Structure formats: structure tokens, C-alpha cells
N, C-alpha and C positions, 0 to 999 in steps of 0.2 A: 472430323471427329478427332479429339485429342487422344493421343496414345497413352496407355497406362505405363508410367515410368516407375520402375522398381528402384527404391532407394538402396544404394550400395552400403554394405557394412564396412565402416572405416576401422581398419585394424592397424595397431602399432606393434611391430615385432622388434624385440630387443635381444640381441645376441652378439657376442664378441667375435663370432666367426662370419666374415663377409660372405663366404660361399653359401652358408645356410640361409642368410638373409636374401641373397640373390635368388636362391631356389624358391624360397617362400614367396617372394614378391612376384616372380615370373609365373609360378604355378597358380597362385591364388588370383592374381590379376587376370589371368587367362580364363578363369571361370566366369568372369563378367559380373559377379555379384559382390566382389570385394575390392576395396581400395586400400592397398597395403603401403604403409610408411614404415621405414626401418631406422634403427638406431644401434650403434655398436657398443654403447656403454650406457650406464644408468644416467650419467650426467647429460649425455646427448638426448636421452629419452625425456628427461625432465625439461630440457630446453625446448624440445619439439612439442611436448604437451602444453607448455606455457604459451607457445606461439600460435596455438590453434584457436579459431573463432569459437569452436564448440568441442566438447570432449570426444575422445575416440570411443567407438562402440565396443571394442574388444582389445585386450592386450595379450600378446604371446611373449612369454618371458623365459629366457634361459636361466638356469640356476648358477652355474659356474661362470662368473664374470669377474674381471679385476676390480679392485677397490670396493665396490658394493655388489653383493650377490643378489640373485633374483628373488630369493625369499625375503630378504630385508627390504628390497624395493617394493615387493608385493605388499608388505605390511605398511610401508610408508604411503603407498597409493591408496590403501583403504582408509587412511586418515584424511584424504582429500574429499571434500563434499561432493564434487562432481564425479567421483569414481568409487563411491561406497558400494554401489551395486553392479558396477561394470564387470562383465565376465572376464576373468583372468585365467588363461590356460598356460600352465608351466610346460615348456617344450624343452626337454633336457635329457642328457645321457645318464643322469643320476637315478638309478632304480632302487637304491637301498630304502628300506622302510622308514628310516629316520628322516630322510629327505622328504618322503611323501607326507609323513605326519607333520613335519614342520611347515611344509608348503600349504597344506590345507588349514592348519592352525593359523597361518599368517593371513588367510583370506582367499586362497586360490579357489577357483571354481572347478577346475579340471586339471588333469595331469597326463601328459603323453610323453613316453620315453623315446629317445633317438636310438637307432634309426627308425623313423616313423613311416607309416604307410600314408600316402596322401589321401587315399579314400577314407582312412580312419580319421585323419585330421579334418577333412571336409565334413565328416559326420559330426565330429565334436564341435566344429564351428557352426554347423547347422543347428545343433542343440543350443549353442550360445546365442545364435540369432533369434531363436524362439524365446529364449529367456529375456533378451533385450525387448522384444515385442510385448511380452507379458508385463515387464516392468513399466514400459511406456503406457500401456493400458491402465495399469494400477495407479500410476501417477495421475493420469487423467481422471480416473474414478475418484481418487482422493480429493482432487481439486474441486470436482463437482460436489462431492459429499460434504466438504467443508462448508460450502455455500448453503447446504440443506440441513446442516447439523441442528438437532433439537435436543430436548431434555433426555431423550432415550439413546443418545449417542449413536445415531444411525450410521455415522461414518466409520464406526469401529466394530460393527456387528459382524459376526462370523459364525460358522457352524462349529459344533463340538468336534466334528471329525477333521476340521481343517488343520494342516500342519503349520501352525502359526510360526512365523520367523522370530527367533530370539537373538537379540544382538547384544554385544558388549560383554559376553561371558566367555572366558577362555575355553578353547577347544569345543565350543558348541557350533556346529555347522548347520547350514540350511538344508532343506530336504534334498534338493538336487545335488548340492556339494557333497552331502553325506553319501549318497548313492554312487557318485563318481569316485569318491574315496574308496568305498568298498570294492567297486569294480577294478580300480587300480591295484588293490591288494591281490585280487584274484588273478589279474593279468601278470602281476609280478611274481606269481607262484609263491606268495607269502602265506603258507598254509596254517601257521600256528596261532591264528587269531580266533577270538571268541566274541560272539554277540550276546548281550544280555539286555533284557527289557525291564524297565521300571515303570510301574503304573500308579497314578493317583487313584486309589480305589474308590474314593468318594467324589470322583470328577463330575458325575452327572448332577449330584446335588449342588456342587459348587457352581457349575455352569448355570443351573437354574436359579440359584440364589443371588449371584453377583452380576453387576454390570460388567461390560466387556473390559473396562479398564482394570477392575479388580481381578478378574479372571486372568488377564494377561500378566498382572503382577504376580499371581500365584505361580504361573508357568515360569516367569523370569526367575523368581526366587528358588523354585525347585531346580531349575537348571544350574543356578549358582551353587546350590548345595551339592549336586552331583559333581560339578566341576571341582569343588573344594575336596570332596571325598576322594576323587580319582586323580588329583593334581600331580601327585608324585609319580604315578604310573603313566600319566599323559593320555588317558583314554579319550577317544573322540566320542562326542555326544550329539544326538539329534532329537528334536521333538517331532513325533510322527502324527500327532492328532489323537483325539479321544483320551487324553490324559496319559499317553504312553511315550516314554523316552527310551531311546536305544543307545547303548554304549558299546564301543569296540575296544577290547583289550588284546594284548599280544602275548600274554602268558596266562595259563589257566589260573594260577594262584593270584593273579591281579584282576581277574574278572569279579564283578560284583556277585554276591551270593546272599542267601537269606540271613546269614549270620550278621551282616552289617545293617540289616533293615532298621533295627531300633536306633542305631546311631545316625543313620541317614535321616530318619525322621526328626531326630533331635537337632541335627545341623540345620535342616530346612526350617524347623520351628524357630530356631534362634534367629535366622535371617528374616523370617516373616514377622518376628516380634517388633520390627520397625514400623509395621503397619497394624496398629491395634484394632483397626476396624475389620480386618480380614479374618475369616474363620480358619480353623486348623485343617491341615491336610493329612492324609495318611497314605504312605507309599508302600507298595509291595514290590519285592524284587523277585523276578522269575529265574528259572534255571538258565544257565548259559548254553548257547548252541555253537558247536564248533564250525568254523568256516574253512572246510577242507576241500572245497570244490576248486577245480581248475577252470571253471567257466563262470562268467558273470551271472548267469542265471542261477547257478548253484549257490553263488555267494549271496545273491538277493533272496534266495529261498531260505538261507540261514537266518536272515533278518525276520522273515515271516515266521519261522519256527520259534525264534526268541519271543516274538509277540504272542504267539499261541501259548507258549509256556507261562508267560505272566498272566494272561487272561485266565488260563486254567487255574493258576494258583490263587488269583483273586476270588474265584468262585469257591475253591476248596478252603480258603482261609477266611472266608467272610465272617464266620462266627468268632474266630480268634482275633481278628484285627479290630473287632468291635469291643473287645475287652478293655478295661482300664490299662493305662500305661504300665502300672506296677505289676499287673498280672503278666503282661507281655515280657517285661524285664526278667521275671522269675521263671521263664521257660527253661527246661533242662539244658545245661551246657557244662562242659568241663571247666574247672577253675582256671586252667591255663588259657583256654579259649576266651573265657570271660575277661581275664586280665589283659590279654593282647588286644581284644576288641575295644575294651574301655580305654586303654592307653592310646590306641590309634584315634579314638574319638576325641579324647582330651587334647591331643596334639593339634588336630584339625581345628577344634574349637578355640584353642589359644591363638592360633594363626588368624582365625576369623575375627576374634575380638580385637586383636592387635591392628588388623587392617581396617576394621569398621568401628571407629570411635562411637558412633551413634548406638551401636549394640551394647557397648559397655554401660552406657547410661541407663539402658533398659533392664540391666541385670539386678 
């Protein structure tokens, strides 16, 4: 009887400190489930990747390296077709939030600071291995589905609750990457962050009305609007399913709030105007939830709290959000607040029209 042979996870570790590489290679190879290759620079890593018969399963990258740093390399790797979905774990001594933000924005899957615990590293790699397996199954399913595709787009169907991946939008992370980002903030004791949820209030009707391609486009353009609105502050964004987006800001006055709701809706409507066949969306912004916990469970609880806040507000604001746009625009606000909000919206819209020539032709 043939023995069941488990496939080893092929890991490329890139660090300019040979001692770290020796430690990683010795420790991970000893586990028996990893095959570790090392490189002491980005140039060597690129040559090593090019020499492989098949892509590596996972990358471990240091940030501080000569000539090209790990964050820049991470971004370049994500432009390679073979590595668009490969788990990338940043393994670095850099614990400042700026590095964490930049790493995840560049496409990192996870982030672990030195000195690291090997049990923790093994846990993170185990999570990465599960992600690799899920992606492999997904690719197989897509290949099968393509063969069975019919007029109902069966290869693209998904549940309303599914956290659909949104790609190609700045600072929008996948579900797992977003949670890893939040956990890293809590482990780095970065307590002054806030989570805010934004919901497409008419998401049920849109899901029922549209084919999956149109619904995905709604999500894509909503994410683009959120990214535009928060670009200056660099808020991280994630789609969680059921029409709910989560954003993380690092200052209370940069967190989204109900006062920007009208302008967010206008920005998204402008982006959606490229697709005349798609219906309007209406977005509701919930109250922000402070992320002051020193545990990862507490940090993830703050995300759930933010979602509860927006769900509650959708119920409370149901009658108001069904009013005509001019009625919403005339809600009581101070003249100073109205001026500042309008100026912020106009600035974002100018940038949007400048970057998207197609939108100018629709105005």
C-alpha cells in the first residue's frame, strides 16, 4: 500500500542577515513540512525565483534591506502573475505603524516583528498553508466552472454574505489580510485606531436584481469611492460581506462619520456613472468603534462593534435615506461644517475626474 506523502510548503526567505536566514532554514526544515530557500538580497531573490520550475508557496521578507527594501519588493512581487495570491509574511524589526500600513498596502498577507517566537511563526505559516490550499481549491473550482458556464453565470455565483475579494483598489485588503493587519496593530500596542463600518443599505435589492458581474462592479466601485475619500489619511479598507465595508483610521478626526455620508454617496455615484446599466446605491456610515484592546480578540471585537453600529443605523435611518437627495442635503448643519465638507468633496471629485477621463465625458 502506498504511503500518503504530504507535500512540503516551499518557502523563500529574504533577509540581509545570514544568521536570521540560517536560523529560519534550520528551524523550519526541522519541522519536516517546509522546504526553505534563502536569499540575502532582493536581486538574489529575483534570480532564485526565476530559476524555479514552479513558484514558491510562501515568501518571508525582511523590510530593511540594502538597495531595495522588502515593502517595495512585496509590491513588485504582486505584479507577477505567479505570485498575485502567494502568502507574503513580513518578518522584520520594524514595529512602527507606518511600516505596518505600507506593508499591507503593498500586498503583505501577514506581519511578524523580530525577535519573533518560532511557535508564533509556525502558527502564521500554518495559516498561510491553509490559504494556499484554499486558493488551490478555488483555482480548480474556477477551471471546472468555466467549462460549465451558462447564461446564468454559474461560475461567478456567490452568497450575499460572502466577503468577496476586491482587487486593484488602493488600501483595500482581503478578509484574512485585514484581520492580520488589525491583530498586528493590537500586538504592537497601537491603541489610537478606530474602526468604522459603511453599508450599502439597499444591498439586498441590488443582489436580487443584478447578475453577479454587476453586483461585483457595485462592490468594486464602492471600494474605489471609499479609497478616494480616505486616500489622504491612508485608511485601510475591507469588504466583509452583506454590503458592509470596514475602514481603519488612526486618528478620531480622520475616521469616517455620518457627516461625510452625502459626499461619499456622490463620489460613488460619479464612479458608477461609467456603467449606465447599474442602479444607484445608497451608503450609510456607522459610528466609529475605538480599538483600545491589548489583545487580538479585543481588536476583532471592535470590528464586530463597528458592524453592529452601522447595522443599527441602517435600521434607524431607513426612512431618512429613502428621501430624495435634496432633502438629505438640507439636513441641519452649521455653515462652517457644510463649507468644509463641500470643499473636501470637490477636491476629491476634481482628483477623480482628472484621473478618470471616461468620467469627464459623462458629466
